[in-house]
C-alpha positions in Angstrom: 8.0 6.1 -5.0 9.1 8.4 -2.3 11.9 7.5 -0.4 13.5 8.9 2.9 16.7 8.0 4.2 17.3 7.0 7.8 19.5 5.5 9.9 20.8 1.9 8.5 18.0 2.1 5.2 15.4 3.9 3.5 11.8 4.0 4.2 9.6 4.2 0.5 6.2 5.8 0.5 3.7 4.8 -2.2 2.8 7.7 -4.4 -1.1 8.3 -3.4 -1.8 11.4 -5.8 -3.2 11.2 -9.0 -4.9 13.5 -11.7 -7.8 13.6 -13.8 -6.6 13.2 -17.4 -8.9 15.9 -18.8 -8.6 18.7 -16.3 -5.6 17.9 -14.3 -7.7 17.9 -10.8 -5.6 16.3 -8.2 -7.1 13.3 -6.5 -5.2 11.8 -2.6 -6.3 8.5 -1.8 -4.7 9.0 1.9 -7.6 7.0 3.2 -7.3 4.2 0.9 -11.0 5.0 -0.5 -9.9 4.4 -4.3 -7.8 1.7 -3.2 -10.5 -0.6 -1.5 -12.8 -0.1 -4.8 -9.7 -1.2 -6.9 -9.6 -4.4 -4.9 -13.3 -5.0 -4.8 -13.4 -4.4 -8.7 -12.6 -7.8 -10.6 -11.2 -5.5 -13.4 -8.5 -4.2 -11.2 -9.5 -0.3 -11.7 -12.5 1.7 -10.7 -14.2 4.3 -12.3 -14.4 8.0 -11.4 -16.5 10.7 -12.1 -14.3 14.4 -12.0 -16.4 17.7 -11.3 -15.3 18.2 -15.0 -17.9 16.1 -16.2 -15.9 13.4 -17.1 -15.1 9.8 -16.0 -12.0 8.6 -16.1 -10.4 5.3 -14.9 -8.2 4.9 -11.5 -5.6 2.2 -10.7 -2.4 1.1 -9.0 0.8 0.3 -11.0 3.4 -2.2 -10.1 5.2 0.3 -7.8 2.0 1.2 -5.6 1.7 4.4 -7.6 -2.1 5.6 -7.9 -2.6 6.4 -11.6 -5.4 8.3 -13.6 -6.3 7.2 -17.2 -8.8 7.8 -20.0 -11.8 5.4 -20.6 -12.8 3.9 -24.2 -15.8 5.8 -25.4 -17.7 2.2 -24.1 -16.7 2.7 -20.3 -13.9 0.1 -20.4 -10.0 0.2 -20.0 -8.0 1.2 -22.6 -5.6 -1.3 -23.6 -1.9 -1.0 -23.5 -0.7 -0.3 -27.2 2.9 -1.3 -28.1 
């Protein structure tokens, strides 16, 4: 999140820029195009085909920050491993 101090408080803005995890190309979701795709999808993420030819996933985390991540070979979301 990006915080901006104002009189009597702060305004927080969500980080809406994310990168392709393969080539690093920066995407911006300023018009909520990807957010709407994520919200329509039951899995909670959407797939994006980058100009580098790779497909990656994109979602928003609990802090409303846009994040890009690699997908498994079969196109499913990579599971968190602890």
